[in-house]
N, C-alpha and C positions, 0 to 999 in steps of 0.2 A: 140409040139407046145409051151408048157409052157417053155421048155428049151430055145427055140429060143427067146421067149419074154424076158426071163431073160438075155440072152446074149446081147440083144439090149439096155439094161439099163446101165447107168453109174454105176461104182462100188458103189458110194454113194447111188444111188437110189435102186440098187440091195440089198444092206445091209438093207436099210429101209424097202423094200418090204418083205424081209425074216423075219425081226423083226415083222412086222405086221402079217405075216402068223403064226408065233409062238405064238404071243399074242392072236390073235383071235381064235386060235385052242383051247385055254383054256376056252373060253366062251361056255356055254352049248347049247344055242338056237340061231336060226337065228335072233330072235328079239333082244337078247343081243348083238350079233355081229353088227347088223344094228344100234342099239342105240349108241354103242361105236364108230363106224365109223362115224356116223353123228355128234356126239359131237366132235370128233377129227377134222373133217373138219370145224366145227363151230369155235373152238378155234384157229385154224391155219389161219383163214380167214384174220386177220389183220397182220399176219407174226410174232406175238409175243404171247407167252403163259405165263400167270402169274402163280405164285406159287399156287394160289387158283384154277385156271383152271387145273393145273397139278394134284392137289389133287382130284378134282372131276373126272378127267379122270381116275386116278388110282382106284378110287372107282368103276367106271363103269367097269373097267377091273378085278375087284375083287382082286386087289393088296393089298389094305388095306381098313379099315372102317373109316368113319368120324363120329364123334359124333356131334349132333346138340346143 
């Protein structure tokens, strides 16, 4: 079923979905995954992502740390 779903996606959306799967697999808990996904949807809502939003998203993914 999953393979059929992937075949129905455009190549760009398939690549994005695969990236999302790889990134979220690095998060430890369902709560971390949900929080990161919700924030991603929030920052993509207006179709633009600022550098500050990217930094916050990277922090949620555990890519890097931000100092206050």
